C-alpha positions as CSV (number, residue, x, y, z in Angstrom):
1,M,41.8,162.8,-41.1
2,G,43.5,164.2,-43.3
3,L,46.0,163.7,-45.8
4,L,49.4,165.5,-44.6
5,L,52.3,166.4,-46.1
6,K,55.3,167.7,-45.2
7,T,58.1,168.9,-48.0
8,P,61.0,167.5,-45.7
9,H,63.7,169.8,-47.8
10,I,66.3,167.1,-48.4
11,P,66.7,166.5,-52.4
12,V,65.7,163.4,-53.4
13,S,65.8,161.8,-56.8
14,Y,65.8,157.3,-57.9
15,W,68.4,155.0,-57.0
16,R,68.8,153.4,-59.3
17,S,70.3,150.1,-58.2
18,V,70.5,146.6,-55.3
19,G,69.5,147.8,-52.1
20,G,72.5,146.8,-51.1
21,S,73.5,149.8,-52.2
22,Q,71.4,152.1,-50.3
23,N,72.3,150.6,-47.0
24,T,76.1,150.8,-47.2
25,F,75.5,154.4,-48.4
26,Y,73.1,155.0,-44.9
27,M,75.7,152.7,-43.3
28,E,78.4,154.5,-44.3
29,S,77.4,158.0,-43.9
30,F,76.5,157.1,-41.1
31,M,79.9,155.8,-40.0
32,D,81.3,158.8,-41.0
33,E,79.3,160.9,-38.4
34,L,80.1,158.9,-35.7
35,A,84.2,159.4,-36.4
36,H,83.3,163.0,-36.6
37,A,81.3,162.3,-33.3
38,A,84.7,160.2,-31.3
39,G,87.1,163.4,-32.9
40,K,88.7,160.3,-35.4
41,D,90.1,160.3,-38.3
42,P,86.8,158.9,-40.7
43,L,89.9,156.0,-41.7
44,E,91.7,155.2,-38.9
45,F,87.5,155.0,-37.0
46,R,87.3,152.2,-40.2
47,R,90.7,150.6,-39.3
48,A,90.2,150.4,-36.0
49,L,86.7,148.3,-36.3
50,T,87.4,146.2,-38.5
51,D,89.1,142.7,-38.0
52,R,88.6,141.2,-40.9
53,P,92.4,141.4,-43.3
54,G,90.6,142.1,-46.2
55,F,89.6,145.4,-45.6
56,A,92.8,146.1,-43.7
57,S,94.2,145.8,-47.3
58,V,91.8,147.7,-49.3
59,L,91.5,151.2,-46.3
60,N,96.2,150.4,-47.1
61,K,95.2,150.3,-50.3
62,L,92.8,153.4,-50.5
63,A,95.0,155.4,-48.2
64,Q,97.8,155.3,-50.8
65,M,95.9,155.8,-54.6
66,S,94.0,158.7,-52.9
67,N,97.2,160.7,-50.0
68,W,95.2,160.0,-47.3
69,G,96.2,162.5,-44.7
70,S,97.3,164.9,-47.2
71,A,96.6,168.6,-46.8
72,L,93.6,169.8,-48.3
73,P,92.4,173.6,-50.2
74,K,91.1,175.3,-48.4
75,G,86.4,174.9,-48.0
76,S,87.9,170.7,-49.0
77,G,86.9,168.4,-47.3
78,R,87.9,164.8,-47.8
79,G,85.2,161.5,-47.3
80,I,85.7,157.9,-47.2
81,S,83.1,154.6,-47.7
82,L,83.9,150.8,-47.3
83,A,81.7,148.3,-48.3
84,D,81.0,144.7,-48.4
85,N,78.0,144.5,-51.0
86,H,77.8,141.3,-53.0
87,G,81.0,139.4,-52.2
88,A,83.4,142.2,-53.2
89,I,85.0,145.0,-51.1
90,A,85.4,148.1,-51.8
91,A,86.1,151.7,-50.8
92,M,86.0,154.9,-52.2
93,S,88.0,158.3,-51.8
94,P,87.6,161.0,-54.3
95,R,91.6,162.4,-54.9
């Protein structure tokens, strides 16, 4: 049997970090897909799924700092990620 090579048409590169950051990327990307499929706001979707006070506090602060829910220019989008990695809770969203 010969070697079969396929081009995935997805650009790839090196990921210079520990495994937990890769897992967070995949998990949070999937969370966004779930929120989209449910027709829910990604931040509210995550709020509804957590009972951890630290997560709720971080999400609330992120919403405040990023002016979450404000109107966006045409053709723009908004994303969010939330992680508990190595004992620190972090969330990120572009302004």
